[in-house]
N, C-alpha and C positions, 0 to 999 in steps of 0.2 A: 145300403146304408150303413151311415157310420155307428160309431158303441161309447158312451162314452168309460168312463172309471169305471162306474159307482155298475154300470150296466156291465161290465165285466167281473165284475167282482162277483155280482150275481149271478152270473150263469154258470160262473169258478167256484161257489159254496155249492148249487145246486148237483155240481161233478164228485167233490171230494169234501170229506166231513170233516165237521167241525170240531175237534175239541175244546175240556176246560180248560184253565191254568191245573186241576186238579186230577183229572183225568193225565193229565200229558207228562206231569209229577209223577205221579206212580206207574204208567208205561216206560218210563225213564228208572225208574223204581228195577221193573218187573223186568226188563229186559235191554241190559246197556248195549244194546246193539242199536240200538233208536238211536238216528243223526236231528239234533234239533239245526234248522236250515236257518237259516239268520240272513235273511234275502235283503238289508238294506244295504246301503255304500257301509266303505269303510267306516267313515267321517262321522256319521250318525251313530254309529256303534262307539264309537273313539269318544264321543261326547256325554250319550244319552245310556252306556251301558249293554251290559250282553248277559243271560241267559248262561253262566257256567254247564260249561264245555259244548257251547254250541259252537258251531263251522257256518264262518259266515262267506259265502257267495254272492251279490251283487246280482239282482234281480234281472238287467239283463245279460246275467255272464251263462245264467242257471241251463240254458240250453248248448251252450257250449260246451261245458264242464261235465256234462253228464250224458253228452254229445259220446256214441261207443264208435263213428266211422272214422272221426276227426284224429289226427296227429296223437299222439300218443302226450303228447306235453300239454296240449292242448285241453287235455281231461283233469278233471277230479278222483283221484280214485276212490272218491269219497260216494263216490256218485256215480259207479256203475256196476253195483249192484242191483237190479229192477224191484227184489225183495226186500230190497233192505228196510227195517218198516222207517219212517221222514216224517217230521214235523216240523212243517213251514212255519214263522217264527218274522215279523218286523216288528213297524214302530207298533200299530193298531190290529193291525191285521187284513190290509187290501191288499199289500202288493205278495202276502204272503199268500194268500186264496189267490193269487197271478201266478205265483209261483208253483204253487203245489197241480192246478188244472192243466198248468204245460210239464211237468214232468210225470204225470194220470198221460197225458198225449205221447210221449217219450218212454211210456211202457211200463210205470211204474207204478210196482199195485200194493201195493201200502203206505198211500202218501196220506200224513192228516191236516189241516190246517190250526195253528194255537187261536181260540178265540182269544180277542182282543188282546192280540201278538205280544209283545215283551211285552207292554204296559197291564196289559190285564197280566200277565202273570207278575208282574210287582206288586201291584193292588193287590194279591190274592195275596201278600205277603212274603212270595218268596227271593230268594237272596238276587241279589242283578249286580253285574261285577263289572268293573272300567276293564278293560284291556291294559294289559304294559305296555 
């Protein structure tokens, strides 16, 4: 049976916890090893900005970059530690939810979704930077 985007997001959110922008900011301050993973396409980040210090891997590339069996050149070193705290984000949270579930399915044990995505972060009054 076919699933819609919203159904897949709901399933992901049932399996992976979401945190508020305030909780994410506190986690980043408490644990500098936390990775904010922005899964939007680079063009969208360029146009709309990003959370300072966030790392970009587009949603379609997450399973490739996080894989541990593909050739090293295909992998992202920031996505190899399965216990690293990761907060996924996108524009509003839908794609971030799918990415978080993908990571969980790949064995990551400390993944959270930024509720409201980068827009929620910005609406909470936190800084957004334009990539260089």
